VODRENPA-994713 format. One line per 5 residues: number of its first residue (from 1); their letters; for each residue x, y, z of N, C-alpha, C. Coordinates in Angstrom, 3 decimals. Atoms other than C-alpha are relative to their C-alpha. Layout:
% VODRENPA-994713
NUM	a	X Y Z X Y Z X Y Z ~ ...
***
This chain:
% VODRENPA-994713
1	xxxxx	-0.977 -0.533 -0.943 -5.513 0.472 -16.507 1.365 -0.648 -0.179 ~ -1.274 0.699 0.161 -2.862 -2.194 -17.014 0.703 0.411 -1.293 ~ -0.581 -0.438 1.262 -2.361 -1.129 -20.618 0.608 1.394 0.139 ~ -0.532 -1.345 -0.228 -1.934 2.508 -19.562 1.284 -0.045 0.824 ~ -1.191 0.149 -0.844 0.552 1.446 -16.879 1.187 -0.469 -0.824
6	xxxxx	-1.080 0.515 0.847 2.584 -0.510 -19.414 0.514 1.083 -0.941 ~ -0.413 -1.053 0.928 2.607 2.382 -21.896 0.805 1.075 0.726 ~ -0.729 -1.017 -0.760 3.710 4.831 -19.178 1.418 -0.478 0.318 ~ -1.303 0.502 -0.445 6.544 2.644 -17.886 0.974 -0.249 -1.142 ~ -0.888 0.474 1.051 7.913 1.438 -21.204 0.090 0.915 -1.217
11	xxxxx	-0.026 -0.857 1.180 7.026 4.074 -23.794 0.213 1.474 0.347 ~ -0.017 -1.426 -0.313 6.587 7.458 -22.087 1.106 0.364 0.987 ~ -0.947 -0.341 -1.057 8.733 7.414 -18.940 1.444 0.079 -0.485 ~ -1.398 -0.101 0.465 12.052 6.665 -20.716 0.296 1.291 -0.759 ~ -0.202 -1.243 0.739 11.520 9.832 -22.762 0.026 1.222 0.912
16	xxxxx	0.152 -1.139 -0.905 10.870 12.032 -19.723 1.133 0.141 0.994 ~ -0.996 -0.050 -1.075 13.626 11.129 -17.269 1.165 -0.911 -0.322 ~ -1.169 0.872 0.193 17.195 9.799 -17.483 -0.079 -1.204 0.919 ~ 0.108 1.266 -0.733 17.633 6.256 -16.250 0.514 0.111 1.430 ~ -0.597 -0.137 -1.324 19.703 7.393 -13.243 -0.838 0.833 0.959
21	xxxxx	0.794 -0.904 -0.823 17.041 9.805 -11.954 -1.051 -0.755 0.784 ~ 1.077 0.598 -0.790 14.600 8.974 -9.174 -1.327 0.112 -0.734 ~ 1.221 -0.181 0.774 11.938 10.264 -11.552 -0.200 -1.117 -1.014 ~ 0.090 1.089 0.968 12.710 7.271 -13.774 -0.579 -1.272 0.602 ~ 0.605 1.179 -0.606 11.206 4.838 -11.286 -1.307 -0.344 -0.692
26	xxxxx	1.245 0.423 0.627 8.519 2.814 -12.937 -1.146 0.006 1.006 ~ 1.190 -0.011 -0.840 5.014 3.143 -11.576 -0.484 -1.423 0.240 ~ 0.598 1.289 -0.310 3.293 0.236 -9.879 -1.504 0.130 0.117 ~ 1.449 0.024 -0.136 -0.307 -0.766 -9.357 -0.377 -0.434 1.413 ~ 0.485 0.316 -1.349 -1.967 -0.685 -5.920 -1.502 -0.224 -0.147
31	xxxxx	1.385 0.338 0.338 -5.260 -2.508 -6.526 -0.786 -0.370 1.242 ~ 0.872 0.340 -1.122 -8.162 -2.723 -4.073 -1.117 -0.934 -0.451 ~ 1.165 0.866 0.173 -10.625 -5.607 -3.963 -1.094 0.576 0.898 ~ 0.984 -0.772 -0.755 -13.629 -3.556 -2.917 -1.320 -0.764 0.096 ~ 1.252 0.713 -0.259 -16.617 -5.323 -1.331 -0.130 -1.283 -0.816
36	xxxxx	0.069 1.217 0.821 -15.815 -8.704 -2.938 -1.164 -0.921 0.358 ~ 1.112 0.869 -0.396 -18.463 -10.543 -0.897 -1.320 0.516 -0.572 ~ 1.209 -0.599 0.561 -21.199 -8.115 -1.949 -0.041 -0.184 -1.511 ~ -0.070 0.154 1.451 -20.029 -8.259 -5.560 -0.334 -1.432 -0.407 ~ 0.277 1.402 0.306 -20.154 -12.062 -5.513 -1.491 -0.303 0.118
41	xxxxx	1.437 0.230 -0.190 -23.728 -12.024 -4.198 -0.808 0.626 -1.130 ~ 0.752 -0.723 1.019 -24.860 -9.512 -6.826 0.222 -0.580 -1.394 ~ -0.346 0.411 1.362 -23.100 -11.034 -9.841 0.315 -1.486 -0.132 ~ -0.397 1.408 -0.001 -22.248 -14.601 -8.830 1.371 -0.199 -0.650 ~ -1.356 0.076 0.537 -18.671 -13.866 -9.893 0.993 0.336 1.101
46	xxxxx	-1.055 -0.239 -0.984 -15.448 -13.889 -7.894 0.888 1.152 -0.455 ~ -0.863 -1.122 0.323 -13.626 -10.565 -7.861 1.462 -0.421 -0.043 ~ -1.377 0.498 -0.014 -10.416 -12.433 -7.028 0.327 -0.690 -1.319 ~ -0.231 0.697 1.271 -10.769 -14.663 -10.101 0.105 0.990 -1.157 ~ -0.049 -1.006 1.066 -11.467 -11.631 -12.297 1.347 0.716 0.010
51	xxxxx	-1.301 -0.670 -0.121 -8.356 -9.883 -10.971 1.120 -0.877 -0.546 ~ -1.082 0.894 0.416 -6.128 -12.909 -11.519 -0.048 -0.273 -1.491 ~ 0.123 0.209 1.447 -7.486 -13.512 -15.021 0.522 1.208 -0.765 ~ -0.462 -1.220 0.652 -6.825 -9.892 -15.940 1.521 0.117 0.090 ~ -1.446 -0.103 -0.186 -3.321 -10.019 -14.517 0.763 -0.991 -0.867
56	xxxxx	-0.665 0.983 0.848 -2.486 -13.141 -16.505 0.311 0.582 -1.367 ~ -0.179 -0.601 1.311 -2.895 -11.125 -19.690 1.203 0.940 -0.012 ~ -1.055 -1.001 -0.078 -0.408 -8.510 -18.480 1.086 -0.404 0.992 ~ -0.871 0.498 -1.063 1.710 -10.705 -16.216 1.378 0.627 -0.036 ~ -1.377 -0.488 0.084 5.069 -9.524 -17.490 0.100 1.505 0.234
61	xxxxx	-0.036 -1.452 -0.132 4.048 -5.859 -17.181 -0.171 0.477 1.442 ~ 0.324 -0.498 -1.336 2.884 -5.659 -13.561 0.524 -0.894 1.115 ~ -0.584 0.860 -1.024 4.735 -8.461 -11.753 1.483 -0.115 -0.247 ~ -1.456 0.026 0.088 8.382 -9.125 -11.122 0.545 -1.230 0.678 ~ -0.677 1.107 -0.663 10.712 -11.990 -10.310 1.328 0.442 0.599
66	xxxxx	-1.228 -0.521 -0.594 13.414 -9.708 -8.931 0.046 -0.297 1.485 ~ -0.172 0.239 -1.421 14.835 -10.324 -5.481 -0.510 1.192 0.795 ~ 0.470 -1.076 -0.856 13.221 -8.309 -2.707 1.166 0.623 0.751 ~ -1.000 -0.708 -0.787 15.345 -5.666 -0.988 -0.545 0.278 1.383 ~ 0.415 -0.377 -1.342 15.275 -4.967 2.712 -0.120 1.514 0.064
71	xxxxx	0.223 -1.450 -0.045 13.734 -1.529 3.145 0.871 0.665 1.050 ~ -0.777 -0.583 -1.094 15.745 -1.018 6.330 1.360 0.499 -0.485 ~ -1.347 -0.343 0.434 18.994 -0.781 4.350 0.007 0.974 -1.176 ~ 0.082 -0.832 1.184 17.747 1.487 1.586 -0.238 1.456 0.356 ~ 0.307 -1.412 -0.089 17.807 5.252 1.248 -1.281 0.262 -0.790
76	xxxxx	1.266 -0.317 0.661 14.672 7.031 0.008 0.108 -0.174 -1.505 ~ -0.106 0.024 1.455 15.970 7.355 -3.550 0.493 -1.331 -0.546 ~ -0.403 1.326 0.450 17.050 3.698 -3.681 -1.169 -0.986 0.004 ~ 1.132 0.919 -0.124 13.686 2.143 -2.855 -0.755 -0.092 -1.319 ~ 0.818 0.218 1.187 11.691 0.643 -5.700 -1.329 -0.581 0.425
81	xxxxx	1.314 0.486 -0.398 7.970 0.213 -5.292 -0.248 -1.362 -0.625 ~ 0.392 1.270 0.619 6.586 -3.292 -5.848 -0.841 0.283 -1.246 ~ 0.790 -0.242 1.209 5.083 -3.561 -9.340 -1.496 -0.219 0.226 ~ 1.407 0.263 -0.288 1.838 -4.840 -7.807 -0.187 -0.216 1.492 ~ 0.437 0.226 -1.376 0.210 -4.621 -4.363 -1.516 -0.143 -0.046
86	xxxxx	1.447 0.204 -0.046 -3.295 -5.891 -3.568 -0.486 0.262 1.422 ~ 0.527 -0.347 -1.312 -5.364 -4.491 -0.697 -1.499 -0.274 0.055 ~ 1.429 0.196 -0.168 -8.799 -5.169 0.737 -0.347 0.084 1.483 ~ 0.518 0.109 -1.358 -10.903 -4.795 3.869 -0.402 -1.441 0.308 ~ 0.457 1.383 -0.113 -11.840 -8.437 3.266 1.204 -0.944 0.070
91	xxxxx	-1.155 0.884 -0.172 -9.192 -10.781 4.695 -0.152 -1.291 -0.797 ~ 0.224 1.230 0.752 -10.805 -13.788 3.014 0.399 0.162 -1.460 ~ -0.375 -0.263 1.387 -10.322 -12.207 -0.407 1.517 0.008 -0.166 ~ -1.459 -0.005 0.058 -6.650 -11.606 0.322 0.557 -1.423 0.124 ~ -0.425 1.392 -0.144 -6.282 -15.203 1.436 -0.186 -0.760 -1.316
96	xxxxx	0.251 0.664 1.275 -7.797 -16.339 -1.861 1.034 0.401 -1.045 ~ -1.065 -0.426 0.914 -5.305 -14.233 -3.822 1.275 -0.775 0.304 ~ -1.200 0.734 -0.428 -2.521 -15.851 -1.819 -0.054 -1.444 -0.463 ~ 0.129 1.424 0.321 -3.840 -19.349 -2.435 -0.068 -0.257 -1.502 ~ 0.217 0.247 1.425 -4.735 -18.937 -6.099 1.118 0.529 -0.888
101	xxxxx	-1.090 -0.538 0.812 -1.622 -17.090 -7.211 0.877 -1.160 -0.454 ~ -0.717 1.164 0.516 0.045 -19.608 -9.480 1.040 0.340 -1.054 ~ -0.999 -0.383 0.988 2.498 -17.630 -11.564 1.346 -0.620 0.353 ~ -1.301 0.616 -0.235 5.766 -19.516 -11.936 1.133 0.960 -0.300 ~ -1.037 -0.942 0.416 7.610 -16.452 -13.203 0.051 1.248 0.843
106	xxxxx	0.055 -1.255 -0.746 6.684 -13.801 -10.684 -0.284 -0.249 1.468 ~ 0.281 0.068 -1.425 6.598 -13.203 -6.980 -1.476 0.290 0.257 ~ 1.350 -0.338 -0.449 3.255 -13.203 -5.241 0.016 1.444 0.499 ~ -0.023 -1.410 -0.414 2.302 -9.534 -4.692 -0.208 0.140 1.497 ~ 0.308 -0.286 -1.408 2.335 -8.052 -1.181 -1.497 0.235 0.169
111	xxxxx	1.423 -0.127 -0.290 -1.136 -8.190 0.370 -0.185 0.855 1.249 ~ 0.192 -0.975 -1.075 -2.435 -5.397 2.621 -1.442 -0.038 0.474 ~ 1.325 0.014 -0.613 -5.382 -5.651 5.005 -0.368 1.414 0.422 ~ 0.453 -1.347 -0.329 -7.327 -2.377 5.264 -0.786 0.018 1.306 ~ 0.692 -0.130 -1.287 -8.743 -1.086 8.549 -0.600 1.386 0.133
116	xxxxx	0.668 -1.262 -0.266 -11.279 1.626 9.386 0.468 0.570 1.336 ~ -0.433 -0.660 -1.229 -10.717 4.132 12.185 -0.587 -0.659 1.244 ~ 0.624 0.601 -1.175 -13.134 2.342 14.516 0.607 -1.357 0.354 ~ -0.608 1.300 -0.273 -11.092 -0.861 14.245 1.337 0.102 0.710 ~ -1.412 -0.065 -0.367 -7.699 0.467 15.235 0.270 -0.247 1.481
121	xxxxx	-0.213 0.224 -1.424 -8.211 0.218 18.984 -0.741 -1.238 0.504 ~ 0.713 1.211 -0.392 -10.239 -2.988 18.968 0.965 -1.180 0.100 ~ -0.886 1.147 -0.179 -8.436 -6.006 20.346 -0.314 -1.098 -1.004 ~ 0.365 1.055 0.949 -10.404 -8.288 18.029 0.593 0.254 -1.387 ~ -0.651 -0.285 1.272 -8.862 -6.458 15.060 1.350 -0.693 -0.060
126	xxxxx	-1.311 0.632 -0.010 -5.441 -7.697 16.090 -0.110 -1.518 0.038 ~ 0.246 1.433 0.072 -6.893 -11.153 16.594 -0.144 -0.431 -1.458 ~ 0.169 0.318 1.422 -7.965 -11.113 12.936 1.320 0.170 -0.753 ~ -1.312 -0.174 0.617 -4.553 -9.761 11.945 0.864 -1.231 0.262 ~ -0.762 1.191 -0.337 -2.956 -12.672 13.778 -0.426 -1.195 -0.832
131	xxxxx	0.494 1.094 0.832 -5.171 -15.081 11.852 0.472 0.137 -1.447 ~ -0.341 -0.263 1.398 -4.074 -13.450 8.580 1.494 0.142 -0.235 ~ -1.416 -0.353 0.124 -0.360 -13.047 9.254 0.780 -0.912 -0.938 ~ -0.693 0.908 0.909 0.566 -16.039 7.091 -0.041 0.476 -1.447 ~ 0.095 -0.412 1.406 -0.482 -14.241 3.929 -0.056 1.510 -0.210
136	xxxxx	-0.039 -1.449 0.211 -0.604 -10.456 4.556 1.379 0.544 0.381 ~ -1.297 -0.639 -0.256 2.433 -8.185 4.534 -0.151 1.412 0.542 ~ 0.165 -1.363 -0.479 0.883 -4.910 5.639 -1.420 0.299 0.427 ~ 1.302 -0.505 -0.415 -1.998 -2.938 7.132 -0.153 1.398 -0.582 ~ 0.334 -1.335 0.468 -3.614 0.041 5.447 -1.049 0.575 0.931
141	xxxxx	0.857 -0.461 -1.090 -5.163 2.088 8.233 -0.426 1.454 -0.196 ~ 0.480 -1.380 -0.004 -7.305 5.208 8.426 0.989 0.851 0.803 ~ -1.061 -0.798 -0.621 -4.818 7.961 9.268 -0.387 0.524 1.378 ~ 0.413 -0.508 -1.309 -6.930 9.115 12.230 0.460 -0.920 1.124 ~ -0.527 0.928 -1.006 -5.702 6.005 14.056 1.417 0.364 0.416
146	xxxxx	-1.416 -0.294 -0.224 -2.190 7.419 13.827 0.237 1.465 0.352 ~ -0.132 -1.424 -0.327 -2.883 11.076 14.657 -0.357 0.278 1.448 ~ 0.247 -0.143 -1.435 -3.516 10.458 18.353 1.182 -0.579 0.760 ~ -1.109 0.478 -0.821 -1.246 9.568 21.242 0.090 -1.527 0.037 ~ -0.013 1.469 -0.046 -2.198 5.905 20.874 0.719 -0.613 -1.197
151	xxxxx	-0.640 0.551 1.193 -0.282 5.594 17.610 1.158 -0.931 0.353 ~ -1.132 0.853 -0.382 2.672 4.076 19.470 -0.442 -1.431 0.233 ~ 0.513 1.341 -0.256 0.575 1.152 20.616 -0.304 -0.714 -1.306 ~ 0.340 0.602 1.285 -0.664 0.580 17.089 1.258 -0.431 -0.743 ~ -1.223 0.317 0.736 2.803 0.697 15.562 0.765 -1.149 0.655
156	xxxxx	-0.658 1.105 -0.697 4.195 -1.614 18.229 -0.658 -1.334 -0.333 ~ 0.715 1.214 0.371 1.496 -4.146 17.442 0.363 -0.425 -1.418 ~ -0.329 0.299 1.390 2.211 -3.915 13.717 1.418 -0.545 -0.117 ~ -1.387 0.481 0.017 5.935 -4.352 14.359 0.090 -1.416 0.561 ~ 0.024 1.344 -0.587 5.202 -7.375 16.521 -0.380 -1.044 -1.051
161	xxxxx	0.434 0.906 1.055 3.459 -8.954 13.531 0.828 0.149 -1.281 ~ -0.901 -0.227 1.134 6.206 -7.709 11.152 -0.769 0.457 -1.246 ~ 0.820 -0.503 1.083 3.735 -5.760 9.019 0.321 1.458 -0.303 ~ -0.106 -1.403 0.404 4.175 -2.562 7.040 -1.302 0.713 0.327 ~ 1.184 -0.806 -0.302 1.768 0.269 7.900 -0.100 1.135 -1.017
166	xxxxx	0.283 -1.075 0.947 0.244 2.543 5.248 -1.187 0.803 0.509 ~ 1.075 -0.877 -0.492 -1.889 5.539 6.272 -0.816 0.541 -1.165 ~ 0.869 -0.586 1.015 -4.894 6.733 4.288 -1.048 0.890 0.681 ~ -0.436 -0.501 1.273 -5.985 9.182 3.029 0.554 1.399 0.245 ~ -0.600 -1.314 -0.173 -3.758 12.265 2.757 -0.445 0.927 -1.133
171	xxxxx	0.304 -1.049 0.982 -5.163 15.333 1.006 -0.142 1.326 0.738 ~ -0.148 -1.315 -0.629 -4.832 19.034 1.673 -1.241 0.434 0.749 ~ 1.212 -0.527 -0.625 -8.456 19.783 2.454 -0.365 -0.753 1.272 ~ 0.285 0.754 -1.216 -8.496 17.109 5.184 1.110 0.102 1.039 ~ -1.150 -0.018 -0.904 -5.140 17.883 6.783 -0.179 0.969 1.167
176	xxxxx	0.164 -1.007 -1.043 -6.438 20.777 8.876 -1.291 -0.187 0.790 ~ 1.290 0.205 -0.644 -9.738 19.286 10.067 0.157 -0.802 1.293 ~ -0.070 0.652 -1.297 -9.168 18.519 13.717 1.227 -0.845 0.236 ~ -1.186 0.847 -0.176 -5.781 16.879 13.244 1.039 0.651 0.903 ~ -0.974 -0.685 -0.842 -3.873 19.534 15.188 1.253 0.418 -0.737
181	xxxxx	-1.165 -0.385 0.786 -1.413 20.184 12.348 -0.352 1.200 -0.867 ~ 0.235 -1.240 0.738 -0.983 23.436 10.443 -0.397 -0.248 -1.448 ~ 0.271 0.264 1.410 -1.038 21.908 6.973 0.391 -1.437 -0.328 ~ -0.289 1.360 0.450 -0.495 18.769 4.931 1.451 -0.382 0.259 ~ -1.421 0.287 -0.200 3.279 19.044 5.181 0.280 -0.402 1.451
186	xxxxx	-0.222 0.336 -1.409 3.232 19.050 8.999 -0.587 -1.363 0.346 ~ 0.640 1.281 -0.281 0.837 16.142 9.081 0.817 -1.149 -0.578 ~ -0.817 1.031 0.628 2.958 14.125 6.647 1.308 -0.213 0.757 ~ -1.240 0.139 -0.763 6.129 14.869 8.605 -0.234 -0.791 1.276 ~ 0.325 0.766 -1.205 4.430 13.550 11.729 -0.139 -1.487 -0.335
191	xxxxx	0.211 1.404 0.359 3.370 10.353 9.968 1.317 -0.674 -0.386 ~ -1.274 0.573 0.431 6.775 9.799 8.371 1.001 -0.113 1.152 ~ -1.138 -0.113 -0.915 9.071 10.886 11.183 -0.319 -0.383 1.437 ~ 0.361 0.355 -1.373 7.208 10.437 14.461 -0.674 -1.366 0.073 ~ 0.709 1.282 -0.003 4.798 7.623 13.724 0.850 -1.089 -0.635
196	xxxxx	-0.844 0.978 0.673 7.131 5.884 11.296 -0.740 -0.893 -0.977 ~ 0.712 0.804 0.987 4.647 4.736 8.656 0.929 -0.334 -1.159 ~ -0.821 0.458 1.111 6.055 2.883 5.676 -0.505 0.507 -1.342 ~ 0.555 -0.551 1.224 3.810 4.552 3.120 -1.287 0.734 0.294 ~ 1.264 -0.722 -0.148 0.813 6.824 2.612 -0.770 -0.065 -1.315
201	xxxxx	0.846 -0.290 1.155 -2.131 7.094 0.256 -0.189 1.504 -0.018 ~ 0.145 -1.443 0.062 -2.198 10.674 -0.971 -0.626 0.418 -1.318 ~ 0.554 -0.592 1.200 -4.345 12.593 -3.408 0.839 1.181 -0.458 ~ -0.967 -1.040 0.367 -1.577 15.215 -3.417 1.371 -0.660 -0.038 ~ -1.174 0.869 0.076 1.196 12.958 -4.609 1.304 0.787 0.084
206	xxxxx	-1.237 -0.788 0.007 3.799 15.661 -5.225 0.384 0.427 1.411 ~ -0.286 -0.394 -1.380 3.490 16.875 -1.620 0.513 -1.183 0.808 ~ -0.412 1.178 -0.758 3.786 13.366 -0.212 1.433 -0.403 -0.349 ~ -1.357 0.357 0.429 6.913 12.662 -2.262 1.000 1.043 0.472 ~ -0.919 -1.081 -0.389 8.458 16.060 -1.499 0.345 -0.091 1.490
211	xxxxx	-0.269 0.113 -1.440 8.092 15.615 2.263 0.831 -1.243 0.300 ~ -0.796 1.209 -0.194 9.443 12.076 2.058 1.460 0.232 -0.366 ~ -1.371 -0.282 0.435 12.510 13.339 0.197 0.752 0.853 1.020 ~ -0.642 -0.853 -0.987 13.182 15.845 2.985 0.644 -0.819 1.108 ~ -0.548 0.833 -1.054 13.848 13.000 5.405 -0.377 0.512 1.373
216	xx	0.309 -0.340 -1.386 13.744 13.234 9.199 1.277 0.331 0.749 ~ -1.170 -0.370 -0.791 16.057 14.771 11.776 0.602 -1.199 0.708
***
């Protein structure tokens, strides 16, 4: 995957889009540490160590030492995605990435704690978020948590902890199943403009980007 990412960014993309175009933005990697505790029990190997070892080989391709920009001051077409983001439902795994990251040439990647729909209204979830706030920069939450009237409470909590919120998962066949929206576009507009999420996971990437480019009233 890292080799393909490098080839796309450095060999293919420059041939497809002029440097000034938004289409020329380099792609990043949003990696999930999936069931690291179970994997460790089954294989006696650390998923975090495997990730970091793999990244060392491609360090210059997927990490960056550039200064971070404040998203608040950027227009849509000025934002640059981080070259690497790491997410997991396992807060301990994210903490280990934070502690073991030892690159002297690159920033530590943003870390995102994932949350299921049944967690979004649990007070203990925010207790765990508070315990993790020293090393996480965002929450990736099941979009159903943000498609009800309680989304304001959730977003206020996230803002209190100064965390980005990413909704998952957006795809056309799920946009009309009990969400109350006519189609994917309406649902995305609600998430972007009413809820105010900072990003979405989408299996229909072109739609997600197109709606984001439209902006909000």
